[in-house]
C-alpha positions as CSV (number, residue, x, y, z in Angstrom):
1,M,71.3,7.8,-5.3
2,S,67.8,8.9,-4.6
3,S,65.9,7.8,-1.7
4,I,62.7,5.9,-2.3
5,R,59.8,6.7,0.1
6,T,57.3,4.1,0.8
7,R,53.8,5.0,1.0
8,V,51.3,3.2,3.2
9,A,47.8,2.8,1.7
10,H,45.1,3.9,4.2
11,P,41.6,2.5,3.7
12,V,39.4,4.9,2.6
13,E,35.8,4.8,4.2
14,E,33.3,4.0,1.4
15,R,30.2,6.1,1.5
16,P,27.2,3.9,1.4
17,A,25.3,4.3,-1.7
18,V,21.9,5.9,-1.5
19,L,19.3,3.5,-2.9
20,I,16.4,5.3,-4.4
21,G,15.1,2.4,-6.5
22,A,12.5,1.0,-4.1
23,K,11.1,4.5,-3.7
24,L,10.8,5.0,-7.5
25,R,9.1,1.7,-8.1
26,A,6.6,2.3,-5.3
27,A,5.7,5.5,-6.7
28,R,5.4,4.2,-10.1
29,K,3.2,1.5,-8.9
30,L,1.2,3.9,-6.6
31,R,0.3,5.8,-9.8
32,S,-0.4,2.4,-11.8
33,L,2.2,3.3,-14.5
34,T,4.3,0.8,-16.3
35,L,8.0,0.9,-16.9
36,D,7.2,1.8,-20.5
37,Q,5.0,4.6,-19.9
38,V,7.6,6.2,-17.4
39,A,10.3,5.6,-19.9
40,L,8.5,7.2,-22.7
41,A,7.3,10.3,-20.6
42,A,10.9,10.6,-19.3
43,G,12.4,10.3,-22.7
44,L,14.5,7.3,-21.3
45,T,14.7,3.7,-22.3
46,K,12.5,1.0,-20.4
47,G,15.8,-0.7,-19.6
48,F,17.4,2.3,-18.0
49,V,14.2,3.1,-15.8
50,S,14.2,-0.8,-14.9
51,R,17.9,-0.6,-13.8
52,L,17.2,2.7,-12.0
53,E,14.5,1.0,-9.9
54,R,16.9,-1.9,-9.1
55,D,19.7,0.6,-8.2
56,D,21.7,-0.9,-10.8
57,V,22.7,2.5,-12.6
58,S,23.7,5.9,-11.4
59,P,21.5,8.5,-13.0
60,S,22.3,11.9,-14.2
61,V,20.7,14.9,-12.4
62,A,18.6,15.3,-15.7
63,S,17.5,11.7,-16.0
64,L,16.5,11.7,-12.2
65,V,14.7,15.1,-12.5
66,A,12.8,13.6,-15.7
67,V,11.8,10.5,-14.0
68,C,10.6,12.4,-10.7
69,E,8.4,14.8,-12.8
70,V,6.7,11.8,-14.4
71,L,6.0,10.2,-11.0
72,G,5.1,13.4,-9.2
73,L,7.8,13.4,-6.7
74,R,10.4,16.1,-5.6
75,V,13.8,14.7,-6.0
76,G,14.7,15.5,-2.4
77,E,12.1,13.1,-1.3
78,L,14.0,10.3,-2.6
79,F,16.8,11.1,-0.1
80,D,14.7,12.0,3.1
81,P,14.6,9.3,5.6
82,P,11.1,8.0,6.2
83,V,9.1,9.8,8.9
84,T,8.5,7.1,11.7
85,S,6.8,7.3,15.0
86,V,6.9,4.8,17.9
87,L,4.5,4.5,20.6
88,R,5.6,2.0,23.4
89,K,2.8,-0.3,25.1
90,G,0.6,1.9,27.2
91,E,1.7,5.1,25.7
92,G,-1.2,5.8,23.4
93,R,-3.6,8.6,24.2
94,L,-6.7,7.5,25.9
95,I,-9.9,8.4,23.9
96,N,-13.6,7.8,24.2
97,F,-16.1,7.6,21.3
98,G,-18.7,7.4,23.8
99,G,-18.5,3.6,24.6
100,Q,-19.2,2.2,28.0
101,G,-17.0,-0.5,29.7
102,A,-14.0,0.0,27.5
103,V,-10.6,1.4,27.7
104,E,-9.7,2.8,24.1
105,R,-6.2,4.1,23.6
106,L,-5.2,5.8,20.2
107,V,-2.0,3.9,19.2
108,T,-1.1,5.9,16.1
109,P,0.1,9.6,16.5
110,G,-2.3,12.5,16.2
111,T,-0.3,13.7,13.4
112,Q,-1.4,10.7,11.4
113,S,-4.3,11.6,8.9
114,A,-4.2,8.7,6.7
115,L,-4.7,6.1,9.2
116,E,-5.8,5.7,12.8
117,V,-5.5,2.6,14.9
118,I,-7.4,2.3,18.3
119,H,-6.6,-0.4,20.7
120,S,-9.8,-1.3,22.8
121,V,-10.0,-3.5,26.0
122,I,-13.7,-4.1,26.4
123,E,-15.3,-5.5,29.6
124,P,-18.2,-7.9,29.5
125,G,-21.1,-6.2,28.7
126,G,-19.2,-3.2,27.4
127,N,-20.5,-1.5,24.4
128,G,-20.4,1.6,22.0
129,G,-23.6,2.8,23.0
130,E,-27.1,1.5,22.2
131,E,-27.4,3.8,19.1
132,L,-25.8,3.4,15.9
133,Y,-23.1,5.8,14.9
134,A,-21.0,6.5,11.8
135,L,-17.4,7.9,11.6
136,T,-16.0,10.0,8.8
137,S,-13.6,7.5,7.5
138,D,-13.8,5.5,4.2
139,V,-12.9,2.1,5.7
140,E,-13.1,0.6,9.4
141,C,-11.4,-2.6,10.3
142,A,-12.1,-4.7,13.5
143,Y,-9.5,-7.2,14.1
144,V,-10.2,-9.1,17.6
145,L,-7.0,-9.8,19.4
146,S,-8.8,-11.7,22.3
147,G,-12.4,-12.7,23.3
148,T,-15.6,-12.0,21.5
149,V,-17.0,-8.8,20.1
150,E,-20.2,-8.1,18.4
151,V,-20.2,-5.5,15.6
152,V,-23.8,-4.3,15.0
153,L,-24.7,-2.8,11.7
154,Q,-28.1,-2.0,10.5
155,H,-28.7,-5.3,9.0
156,G,-27.9,-7.1,12.5
157,P,-24.9,-8.2,14.5
158,E,-21.9,-10.1,13.3
159,T,-20.0,-11.8,16.2
160,L,-16.2,-11.8,15.9
161,H,-13.9,-14.0,17.9
162,A,-9.9,-14.0,18.5
163,G,-8.3,-13.8,15.1
164,D,-11.4,-12.7,13.3
165,T,-11.3,-9.5,11.0
166,M,-14.5,-7.5,9.7
167,T,-13.8,-4.5,7.3
168,F,-17.0,-2.0,6.5
169,P,-17.4,1.6,5.6
170,G,-16.9,3.7,8.6
171,S,-19.9,5.8,7.4
172,S,-22.2,2.8,7.9
173,P,-24.1,3.3,11.1
174,H,-22.8,0.7,13.7
175,T,-22.0,0.0,17.2
176,W,-20.3,-2.8,19.2
177,R,-20.8,-4.7,22.2
178,N,-18.8,-7.5,24.2
179,P,-21.5,-10.1,24.7
180,G,-19.0,-12.7,26.4
181,P,-18.2,-13.3,29.9
182,D,-14.5,-12.5,29.3
183,T,-12.7,-9.1,28.6
184,C,-11.9,-8.8,24.9
185,E,-9.3,-6.9,22.9
186,V,-9.9,-5.4,19.6
187,L,-7.9,-3.3,17.0
188,W,-10.0,-0.8,15.3
189,I,-8.1,0.5,12.1
190,L,-9.8,3.5,10.5
191,A,-8.7,5.0,6.9
192,P,-8.5,7.9,6.6
193,A,-8.6,9.1,10.4
194,P,-11.9,10.6,11.2
């Protein structure tokens, strides 16, 4: 009589699926393309591209290359982890754009060229200088965390209080000041970084 061996099934560690759909959708929307346009240009069906963006289908290499070419992506970009940078409170680099009575800290890394964020703590009477200045950024945004700040443009001052936001071209001559009796905190967001 032959002996029967019993085999024990060991769980196989399942590899997590690489999700690429969100990156493909974001790239398509960034280029203002429709699903139809991508499908037509890549020689695929709209349904397939839609399922690809939802991670409902596992594409062939040829299909993925075709979609990436249409979207102007390298295939490898889909699998690269996002580049991140963390600065903890108080770690940003101290800077000075010529202001007085303010502590200004760059809270985005110097390698970031698309965006620059500056955290300013401005004492009463602190200002960006009496003369108006301009920056080489397309957009500047001031978000007041606490206190009051006046942003002065050529047409006059705009008073902002905690929670207020003001957006204007960085190239517009401007300056700022804290007219209040209390210290104020402001986040300045500049895009692209000057």
